[in-house]
RODO-2510 file (C-alpha; in nm, 4 decimals, decimal comma):
residues 266
     n   res          X          Y          Z
     1     m    -0,1894    -0,5159    -2,4967
     2     t    -0,4037    -0,5908    -2,1947
     3     r    -0,1979    -0,8759    -2,0289
     4     i    -0,0962    -0,7846    -1,6785
     5     a     0,2201    -0,9779    -1,5438
     6     v     0,2614    -0,9472    -1,1637
     7     l     0,6148    -1,0392    -1,0609
     8     g     0,6033    -1,1743    -0,7009
     9     g     0,3149    -1,3796    -0,5466
    10     g     0,3280    -1,2634    -0,1712
    11     r     0,0446    -1,1019    -0,0005
    12     i     0,0407    -0,7701    -0,1901
    13     g     0,0756    -0,9421    -0,5182
    14     e    -0,2010    -1,1774    -0,4483
    15     a    -0,4182    -0,8946    -0,3168
    16     l    -0,3717    -0,6975    -0,6514
    17     l    -0,4470    -1,0088    -0,8536
    18     g    -0,7439    -1,0992    -0,6489
    19     g    -0,8739    -0,7212    -0,6930
    20     l    -0,8499    -0,7380    -1,0578
    21     l    -1,0300    -1,0647    -1,0927
    22     a    -1,3094    -0,9284    -0,8462
    23     a    -1,3319    -0,6089    -1,0787
    24     g    -1,4137    -0,8332    -1,3762
    25     r    -1,0767    -0,8963    -1,5320
    26     d    -1,0418    -1,1987    -1,7140
    27     a    -0,8138    -1,4425    -1,5558
    28     g    -0,6682    -1,5215    -1,8984
    29     d    -0,5204    -1,1665    -1,9050
    30     l    -0,3393    -1,2231    -1,5876
    31     v    -0,0057    -1,4099    -1,5022
    32     v     0,2175    -1,4187    -1,1997
    33     a     0,5910    -1,4965    -1,1699
    34     e     0,6636    -1,6574    -0,8286
    35     r     1,0117    -1,8178    -0,7603
    36     h     0,8673    -2,0506    -0,5124
    37     e     0,6883    -2,3381    -0,7091
    38     a     0,4803    -2,4288    -0,4127
    39     r     0,3389    -2,0693    -0,3766
    40     a     0,2988    -2,0476    -0,7591
    41     q     0,0729    -2,3637    -0,7715
    42     e    -0,1088    -2,2295    -0,4575
    43     l    -0,1927    -1,9050    -0,6516
    44     t    -0,2851    -2,0868    -0,9666
    45     a    -0,5316    -2,3181    -0,7742
    46     s    -0,6949    -2,0478    -0,5835
    47     l    -0,7060    -1,7682    -0,8325
    48     g    -0,7329    -1,9545    -1,1536
    49     i    -0,4691    -1,7595    -1,3190
    50     t    -0,1496    -1,8734    -1,4996
    51     a     0,1936    -1,8956    -1,3282
    52     a     0,4963    -1,8611    -1,5454
    53     p     0,8850    -1,8027    -1,5243
    54     l     0,9578    -1,4273    -1,5583
    55     a     1,0708    -1,4081    -1,9137
    56     e     0,7491    -1,5948    -2,0269
    57     a     0,5289    -1,4018    -1,7879
    58     v     0,6317    -1,0472    -1,9240
    59     r     0,6137    -1,1516    -2,2888
    60     g     0,3368    -0,9839    -2,4533
    61     a     0,2424    -0,7972    -2,1230
    62     g     0,1324    -0,4302    -2,1458
    63     t     0,1903    -0,3865    -1,7778
    64     v     0,4430    -0,5381    -1,5539
    65     v     0,3797    -0,4932    -1,1907
    66     v     0,6896    -0,5483    -0,9596
    67     a     0,5605    -0,6832    -0,6278
    68     v     0,8701    -0,8325    -0,4669
    69     k     1,0670    -0,7422    -0,1498
    70     p     1,2907    -0,4229    -0,2038
    71     q     1,5947    -0,6196    -0,1397
    72     d     1,5183    -0,8674    -0,4154
    73     v     1,4545    -0,5853    -0,7002
    74     v     1,8109    -0,5393    -0,8054
    75     a     1,8489    -0,9087    -0,9083
    76     l     1,5111    -0,9250    -1,0604
    77     l     1,6001    -0,6077    -1,2746
    78     g     1,8765    -0,7950    -1,4239
    79     d     1,6649    -1,0671    -1,5445
    80     l     1,3731    -0,8146    -1,6614
    81     a     1,5871    -0,6026    -1,8630
    82     g     1,6336    -0,8727    -2,1184
    83     a     1,3054    -0,9892    -2,1192
    84     i     1,0617    -0,6733    -2,1148
    85     e     0,9421    -0,5468    -2,4541
    86     p     0,9902    -0,1812    -2,5489
    87     g     0,6877     0,0558    -2,4233
    88     t     0,5867    -0,1786    -2,1368
    89     l     0,4479     0,0173    -1,8277
    90     v     0,6282    -0,1067    -1,5310
    91     v     0,4529    -0,0332    -1,1908
    92     s     0,6737    -0,0716    -0,8923
    93     l     0,5127    -0,1614    -0,5432
    94     c     0,8615    -0,1782    -0,3843
    95     a     0,8669     0,0583    -0,0934
    96     g     1,1449     0,3166    -0,0884
    97     l     1,2870     0,2446    -0,4338
    98     p     1,2995     0,5380    -0,6750
    99     t     1,1927     0,5265    -1,0500
   100     s     1,5501     0,6191    -1,1420
   101     l     1,6741     0,2724    -1,0141
   102     f     1,4461     0,1028    -1,2614
   103     e     1,5033     0,3347    -1,5487
   104     g     1,8800     0,2801    -1,5091
   105     v     1,8582    -0,0913    -1,5926
   106     l     1,5605    -0,1377    -1,7995
   107     p     1,5456    -0,0328    -2,1840
   108     d     1,5682     0,3290    -2,2722
   109     a     1,2306     0,5130    -2,2344
   110     t     1,0699     0,2491    -2,0161
   111     p     0,7836     0,4083    -1,8553
   112     v     0,7844     0,3519    -1,4725
   113     v     0,5224     0,4499    -1,1958
   114     r     0,6191     0,4210    -0,8496
   115     v     0,3574     0,2980    -0,5985
   116     m     0,3425     0,3343    -0,2106
   117     p     0,0651     0,0905    -0,1241
   118     n    -0,0384    -0,0297     0,2247
   119     t    -0,1728    -0,3467     0,3927
   120     p    -0,5300    -0,2785     0,3733
   121     m    -0,4940    -0,3714     0,0044
   122     l    -0,5586    -0,7190     0,1441
   123     l    -0,9265    -0,6203     0,2037
   124     g    -0,9770    -0,4044    -0,1004
   125     a    -0,9262    -0,0832     0,1103
   126     a    -0,5556     0,0158     0,0192
   127     m    -0,4232     0,3684    -0,0059
   128     c    -0,1867     0,3939    -0,2924
   129     a     0,0249     0,7006    -0,3602
   130     i     0,1543     0,6891    -0,7287
   131     s     0,4305     0,9002    -0,8981
   132     p     0,5413     0,9041    -1,2428
   133     g     0,9055     0,8474    -1,3525
   134     a     1,0868     1,0383    -1,6254
   135     h     0,9104     0,8483    -1,9220
   136     a     0,5643     0,7828    -1,7695
   137     t     0,2719     1,0041    -1,9104
   138     d    -0,0716     1,0984    -1,7938
   139     e    -0,1748     0,7752    -1,9822
   140     h     0,0451     0,5622    -1,8012
   141     l    -0,0788     0,7254    -1,4672
   142     a    -0,4352     0,6715    -1,5676
   143     a    -0,3670     0,3148    -1,6354
   144     t    -0,2120     0,2569    -1,2994
   145     e    -0,4996     0,4272    -1,1363
   146     a    -0,7402     0,1985    -1,3147
   147     l    -0,5173    -0,0959    -1,1964
   148     l    -0,4980     0,0035    -0,8349
   149     s    -0,8390     0,1400    -0,7984
   150     t    -0,9630    -0,2369    -0,7869
   151     v    -0,8021    -0,2570    -0,4278
   152     g    -0,8479     0,0768    -0,2858
   153     a    -0,7939     0,4510    -0,3261
   154     v    -0,5241     0,6179    -0,5404
   155     l    -0,3599     0,9622    -0,5062
   156     r    -0,1265     1,1085    -0,7432
   157     l     0,1949     1,2738    -0,5853
   158     d     0,5399     1,3941    -0,7096
   159     e     0,7968     1,1459    -0,6522
   160     a     0,9708     1,3817    -0,4019
   161     k     0,6687     1,3304    -0,1742
   162     q     0,6768     0,9462    -0,1665
   163     d     0,8853     0,9241     0,1432
   164     a     0,6192     1,1401     0,3086
   165     a     0,3486     0,9141     0,1930
   166     t     0,5341     0,6083     0,3204
   167     a     0,5568     0,7572     0,6447
   168     l     0,1952     0,8524     0,6591
   169     s    -0,0003     0,5825     0,4704
   170     g     0,2542     0,3176     0,4184
   171     s     0,3371     0,2783     0,7819
   172     g     0,0225     0,4309     0,9073
   173     p    -0,1985     0,1255     0,9666
   174     a     0,0466     0,0114     1,2286
   175     y     0,0032     0,3483     1,4145
   176     f    -0,3729     0,2744     1,4276
   177     f    -0,3202    -0,0990     1,5390
   178     l    -0,0828     0,0236     1,8015
   179     v    -0,3640     0,2715     1,9368
   180     a    -0,6250     0,0053     1,9168
   181     e    -0,4147    -0,2523     2,1005
   182     a    -0,3546     0,0193     2,3885
   183     m    -0,7146     0,0744     2,3906
   184     v    -0,8168    -0,2939     2,4198
   185     e    -0,5621    -0,3293     2,6987
   186     a    -0,6873    -0,0453     2,9029
   187     g    -1,0492    -0,1790     2,8560
   188     v    -0,9229    -0,4951     2,9981
   189     a    -0,7487    -0,3321     3,2857
   190     l    -1,0839    -0,1777     3,3626
   191     g    -1,2457    -0,5075     3,3981
   192     l    -1,3935    -0,5787     3,0467
   193     t    -1,3298    -0,9239     2,8909
   194     r    -1,0889    -0,9057     2,6015
   195     p    -1,3540    -0,9804     2,3400
   196     a    -1,5808    -0,7088     2,4583
   197     a    -1,2816    -0,4595     2,4881
   198     t    -1,1833    -0,5490     2,1341
   199     e    -1,5493    -0,5187     1,9885
   200     l    -1,5826    -0,1762     2,1482
   201     t    -1,2534    -0,0583     2,0164
   202     v    -1,2825    -0,1915     1,6662
   203     q    -1,6252    -0,0621     1,6022
   204     t    -1,5424     0,2731     1,7458
   205     a    -1,2360     0,3015     1,5149
   206     l    -1,4592     0,1936     1,2047
   207     g    -1,7119     0,4434     1,2950
   208     a    -1,4559     0,7264     1,3497
   209     a    -1,3004     0,6534     1,0125
   210     r    -1,6369     0,6643     0,8489
   211     m    -1,7125     0,9900     1,0080
   212     l    -1,3832     1,1309     0,8851
   213     r    -1,4353     1,0141     0,5328
   214     e    -1,8149     1,0886     0,4845
   215     t    -1,8628     1,4310     0,6670
   216     g    -1,5545     1,5828     0,5145
   217     e    -1,5115     1,7684     0,8581
   218     h    -1,1716     1,8495     0,9790
   219     p    -1,0585     1,5849     1,2526
   220     a    -1,0446     1,8837     1,4946
   221     v    -1,4095     1,9666     1,4427
   222     l    -1,5083     1,6038     1,4988
   223     r    -1,3016     1,5817     1,8141
   224     e    -1,4597     1,8976     1,9406
   225     n    -1,7956     1,7737     1,8781
   226     v    -1,7350     1,4593     2,1138
   227     t    -1,5795     1,6538     2,3761
   228     s    -1,8095     1,8137     2,6430
   229     p    -1,6854     2,0695     2,8854
   230     a    -1,5499     1,9006     3,1981
   231     g    -1,6660     1,5815     3,0743
   232     t    -1,5115     1,2371     3,0314
   233     t    -1,3670     1,2913     2,6874
   234     a    -1,2041     1,6098     2,8066
   235     a    -1,0365     1,4260     3,0918
   236     a    -0,9057     1,1718     2,8615
   237     l    -0,7722     1,4197     2,6034
   238     r    -0,6090     1,6248     2,8726
   239     e    -0,4023     1,3026     2,9671
   240     l    -0,3167     1,2278     2,5912
   241     e    -0,1816     1,5939     2,5701
   242     r     0,0090     1,5763     2,8821
   243     h     0,1924     1,2526     2,7756
   244     g     0,2674     1,4354     2,4296
   245     l     0,0663     1,2478     2,1901
   246     r     0,0940     1,4953     1,9346
   247     a     0,4702     1,5259     1,9500
   248     a     0,5150     1,1580     1,9593
   249     m     0,3171     1,1060     1,6665
   250     a     0,4966     1,3819     1,4764
   251     d     0,8318     1,2349     1,5747
   252     a     0,7008     0,8703     1,4740
   253     v     0,6038     0,9876     1,1192
   254     t     0,9334     1,1860     1,0763
   255     a     1,1415     0,8883     1,1828
   256     a     0,9574     0,6513     0,9170
   257     h     1,0203     0,9266     0,6633
   258     d     1,3895     0,9591     0,7325
   259     r     1,4230     0,5660     0,7271
   260     s     1,2491     0,5673     0,3888
   261     v     1,4873     0,8220     0,2529
   262     a     1,7796     0,6129     0,3733
   263     l     1,6461     0,3081     0,2070
   264     g     1,5848     0,4771    -0,1138
   265     r     1,9655     0,5738    -0,1138
   266     g     2,0545     0,2048    -0,0690
***
């Protein structure tokens, strides 16, 4: 069965549907279940896909993607359990929720794959960490990878590492946005116009990310290559170290990890 049902028409659900269409998936193979009628009509008009009530959407689907807010999952699972067909792959994009939560409600032996996406999915540049539940096979993981590769990169992880992935890549864009915001403000304080400071910062971030990806070098090596003895970069890095940047980042990621663990426990 090639039909894919996406439950939830928010930004992440829309991004996935858009990625699938851009990758050549037939709109007739896609359906969205969205409880807000105006939003459902908006998606139908913009993407050319079908919107349907949950039970109708999952009927005949080979894959069901759950893309609702975590707090809405328990109520949704009650409806899904009575509508889903045996053997249907369930892919959860709900941050912090374990596969066992889904497996405990859905029909016996339902294959569930847990995913931690991030917001660059909206631009087709997501980082998605995926983990199999008790009944998900390599075939199910491969199907999930094919699904998500339309909107970015995919990495397989043991589910026990999902909270770490949430802390690093799920929350990670916000860390970079905060650094970029601080750099722009510093540039403005030095007399640059805000548009100029923004352009300098954004292009620098883009170039640095490409160097990390394309050179394969360790970040420390790339940092050292920019840092001349007694130069401007050395002076800047000395201040960042003095203010405890590394420790602050480690504490931030740990705090996000701990919060993810707590959310998973309900």
